[in-house]
C-alpha positions as CSV (number, residue, x, y, z in Angstrom):
1,X,-48.9,34.2,-9.8
2,X,-48.9,38.3,-9.5
3,X,-49.4,38.4,-5.9
4,X,-46.7,35.7,-5.4
5,X,-44.1,37.8,-7.4
6,X,-44.9,41.1,-5.6
7,X,-44.5,39.5,-2.3
8,X,-41.3,38.4,-3.3
9,X,-40.1,41.7,-4.7
10,X,-41.0,43.3,-1.7
11,X,-39.2,40.5,0.6
12,X,-36.2,40.7,-1.5
13,X,-35.9,44.7,-0.9
14,X,-36.7,44.4,2.9
15,X,-34.3,41.3,3.3
16,X,-31.6,43.2,1.3
17,X,-31.8,46.2,3.5
18,X,-32.0,44.1,6.7
19,X,-28.9,42.1,5.6
20,X,-27.0,45.5,5.0
21,X,-28.0,46.7,8.5
22,X,-27.2,43.3,10.2
23,X,-23.7,43.6,8.4
24,X,-23.2,47.0,9.5
25,X,-24.4,46.4,13.3
26,X,-22.1,43.1,13.3
27,X,-19.0,44.2,11.7
28,X,-19.0,48.2,11.4
29,X,-19.4,48.1,7.9
30,X,-22.4,47.4,5.3
31,X,-20.8,44.6,3.0
32,X,-22.9,44.8,-0.3
33,X,-21.3,42.3,-2.1
34,X,-21.7,39.5,0.3
35,X,-22.8,36.3,-1.6
36,X,-26.3,36.4,0.3
37,X,-26.9,39.8,-0.8
38,X,-25.7,39.2,-4.5
39,X,-28.1,36.0,-4.5
40,X,-31.0,38.1,-3.2
41,X,-30.4,40.6,-6.0
42,X,-30.2,37.8,-8.5
43,X,-33.4,36.2,-7.2
44,X,-35.1,39.7,-7.3
45,X,-33.9,40.0,-11.1
46,X,-35.2,36.8,-11.9
47,X,-38.5,37.4,-10.4
48,X,-38.8,40.8,-12.2
49,X,-38.0,39.2,-15.5
50,X,-40.8,36.5,-14.7
51,X,-43.4,39.0,-13.8
52,X,-42.9,41.8,-16.2
53,X,-41.3,39.8,-19.3
54,X,-42.6,36.2,-19.2
55,X,-45.9,36.5,-17.6
56,X,-47.3,39.1,-19.8
57,X,-46.3,37.3,-22.9
58,X,-47.9,34.1,-21.6
59,X,-51.1,35.9,-20.9
60,X,-51.1,37.4,-24.2
61,X,-50.9,34.0,-25.8
62,X,-53.6,32.6,-23.5
63,X,-55.8,35.5,-24.5
64,X,-55.3,34.8,-28.2
65,X,-55.8,31.0,-27.9
66,X,-58.3,30.8,-25.1
67,X,-58.0,27.7,-23.0
68,X,-54.4,26.6,-23.2
69,X,-55.0,22.7,-22.5
70,X,-57.6,22.6,-25.3
71,X,-55.4,24.0,-27.9
72,X,-53.4,21.4,-30.1
73,X,-49.6,20.9,-29.2
74,X,-48.6,21.6,-32.6
75,X,-50.2,24.9,-32.8
76,X,-47.2,27.5,-32.7
77,X,-48.8,29.6,-30.2
78,X,-49.3,26.7,-27.9
79,X,-45.6,25.8,-28.5
80,X,-44.5,29.3,-27.6
81,X,-46.9,29.3,-24.5
82,X,-45.0,25.8,-23.6
83,X,-41.8,27.1,-24.0
84,X,-42.4,30.0,-21.8
85,X,-44.1,28.1,-19.2
86,X,-41.0,25.8,-18.9
87,X,-38.7,28.7,-18.7
88,X,-40.8,30.1,-15.9
89,X,-40.8,26.9,-14.0
90,X,-37.0,27.0,-14.4
91,X,-36.7,30.7,-13.2
92,X,-39.0,29.8,-10.3
93,X,-37.0,26.8,-9.4
94,X,-33.7,28.8,-9.6
95,X,-35.2,31.5,-7.1
96,X,-36.3,28.6,-4.7
97,X,-32.9,27.2,-4.9
98,X,-31.1,30.4,-4.4
99,X,-33.6,31.2,-1.4
100,X,-32.3,27.8,0.3
101,X,-28.8,29.1,0.0
102,X,-29.2,32.4,1.2
103,X,-31.1,30.9,4.2
104,X,-28.3,28.9,4.9
105,X,-25.8,31.6,4.3
106,X,-27.7,33.9,6.6
107,X,-27.9,31.3,9.3
108,X,-24.2,30.8,9.2
109,X,-23.4,34.3,9.3
110,X,-25.6,35.1,12.4
111,X,-24.2,32.0,14.2
112,X,-20.6,33.3,13.7
113,X,-21.4,36.8,14.9
């Protein structure tokens, strides 16, 4: 999952810079707080939380108990891993949903200029 997150973080920075440049070239001002730019920042923040907050904790649990699927479901470490995994899935789903909204907002902005 690490490479996917790094691709997302780099892409977010490139997209944000490009979005500000497009806004500057189209309207004469770089509008930093447009909904698409705010959503990109939220997506980046969620990706950072997942990469540097959740995944290291999940890796540590995985290292301490071995094969996750073989661990009993009532084992506290397994329960903690499962909870982190559920939150990780929710975060990734949120990033995907926000990305679709950003694509729509960007297409709409480009078609109006």
